[in-house]
C-alpha positions in Angstrom: 0.0 0.0 0.0 2.9 2.4 0.5 5.4 3.1 -2.2 9.1 2.4 -1.5 9.8 6.0 -0.6 6.9 6.0 2.0 4.5 8.1 -0.1 0.9 7.2 -0.6 -0.2 5.6 -3.9 -2.2 7.6 -6.4 -6.0 7.7 -6.0 -6.6 5.1 -8.8 -4.5 2.5 -7.2 -6.1 3.3 -3.8 -9.6 2.8 -5.3 -8.4 -0.5 -6.8 -7.1 -1.7 -3.4 -10.3 -0.5 -1.6 -12.4 -2.5 -4.1 -10.2 -5.5 -3.7 -10.6 -5.3 0.1 -14.4 -4.9 -0.2 -14.5 -8.0 -2.4 -12.4 -10.0 0.0 -14.6 -8.9 2.9 -17.8 -9.8 0.9 -16.7 -13.4 0.8 -17.2 -13.4 4.6 -14.4 -15.8 5.0 -12.9 -15.9 8.5 -9.5 -16.8 6.8 -9.4 -13.2 5.6 -9.6 -11.6 9.1 -5.9 -11.4 9.7 -5.3 -9.6 6.4 -8.4 -7.3 6.7 -7.6 -6.2 10.3 -4.3 -4.7 9.3 -4.4 -1.0 9.8 -3.2 -0.2 6.3 -6.2 -1.9 4.8 -8.8 -1.5 7.6 -8.4 2.2 8.1 -9.0 3.0 4.5 -12.6 4.2 3.6 -15.3 1.9 4.7 -13.3 -1.4 4.9 -14.4 -1.8 8.5 -17.8 -2.8 7.2 -16.4 -5.6 5.0 -14.6 -7.0 8.0 -17.5 -6.5 10.4 -19.9 -8.3 8.1 -17.9 -11.5 8.6 -19.5 -11.6 12.0 -18.8 -13.6 15.1 -15.3 -14.8 14.2 -14.1 -11.1 14.0 -14.9 -10.2 17.6 -12.0 -11.8 19.4 -9.3 -10.7 16.9 -10.7 -7.2 16.7 -10.8 -6.8 20.5 -7.3 -8.2 20.8 -6.0 -5.8 18.1 -7.8 -2.9 19.8 -5.9 -3.5 23.0 -2.6 -3.9 21.1 -2.9 -0.8 19.0 -1.8 2.6 20.0 -3.1 4.3 16.8 -6.3 6.2 17.7 -7.6 6.0 14.1 -7.1 2.2 14.0 -8.7 1.8 17.4 -11.7 3.8 16.2 -12.0 1.7 13.1 -11.8 -1.5 15.1 -14.6 -0.3 17.3 -16.6 0.6 14.2 -16.0 -2.9 13.0 -17.4 -4.3 16.2 -20.4 -2.0 15.8 -21.0 -3.5 12.4 -20.8 -7.0 13.9 -23.5 -5.9 16.4 -25.7 -4.5 13.7 -25.4 -7.5 11.3 -25.2 -10.5 13.7 -28.3 -11.2 15.7 -27.1 -14.5 16.9 -23.8 -13.3 18.4 -22.8 -15.2 21.5 -23.7 -13.5 24.8 -20.0 -13.6 25.9 -18.9 -11.8 22.8 -21.7 -9.3 23.1 -20.6 -8.6 26.7 -17.0 -8.0 25.6 -18.1 -5.5 22.9 -20.4 -3.8 25.4 -17.6 -3.5 28.0 -15.3 -2.0 25.5 -17.9 0.5 24.3 -18.9 1.4 27.8 -15.2 2.0 28.8 -14.6 4.2 25.8 -17.8 6.1 25.9 -16.0 8.4 28.4 -12.7 8.4 26.6 -10.7 11.6 26.4 -10.4 11.1 22.7 -13.6 12.6 21.0 -13.5 10.2 18.0 -13.3 7.1 20.2 -16.0 8.4 22.4 -18.4 9.0 19.5 -17.7 5.6 18.0 -18.3 4.0 21.4 -21.6 5.8 21.8 -22.6 4.6 18.3 -21.7 1.1 19.3 -23.8 1.4 22.6 -26.9 2.1 20.4 -26.9 -1.6 19.6 -27.4 -2.6 23.2 -30.8 -2.3 24.9 -30.3 -2.8 28.6 -30.5 -0.6 31.7 -26.7 -0.2 32.1 -26.4 1.2 28.6 -29.5 3.3 28.9 -28.2 4.8 32.2 -24.8 5.6 30.7 -26.2 7.1 27.5 -28.8 9.2 29.5 -26.0 10.5 31.8 -23.9 11.4 28.7 -26.9 13.1 27.0 -27.8 15.1 30.1 -24.3 16.0 31.4 -21.5 15.8 28.9 -19.9 19.2 28.3 -19.7 18.7 24.6 -22.8 19.3 22.5 -21.8 16.8 19.8 -21.4 14.1 22.4 -24.8 14.9 24.0 -26.5 14.8 20.6 -24.8 11.5 19.7 -26.0 10.0 23.0 -29.5 11.3 22.3 -29.5 9.6 18.8 -28.2 6.4 20.4 -31.0 6.4 23.0 -33.7 6.8 20.4 -32.2 4.0 18.4 -32.2 6.0 15.2 -29.5 6.5 12.6 -26.8 8.9 13.4 -26.5 11.9 10.9 -25.0 10.6 7.7 -25.8 6.9 8.5 -28.4 4.7 6.8 -29.8 2.2 9.0 
């Protein structure tokens, strides 16, 4: 993905690679997880959706990579991947759902605004009293308007601005 001198490839090549990643993800083959989770591929465009649509097998590797990564963009993209898993996998094991919920709850109060917003979006996929209480507290008391609005959208279970759900 990077040229020998460290520069980014041209847009046409980037579009080609993004299409290739989308096609690989569309196969929903768990064997593709290790390649698709790489930050160079995952953090490009909407590739998190292709990875997340693989479903259940993605959860453990994505959470492990989240904890290993120090790159905030990559961590946010991994959390978006887990949000897609929640949206697309109704039969997700309870233990895996709880791992995702714990991660989203922890980062819903992150000092990084991007991670906080992604965590709030992820919490919209959970419908229990702990999540409702957390989102209500954020909606009512967070100092940032954008965070309060995001929590309000999550509580109402409606699409965030720009999303189609």
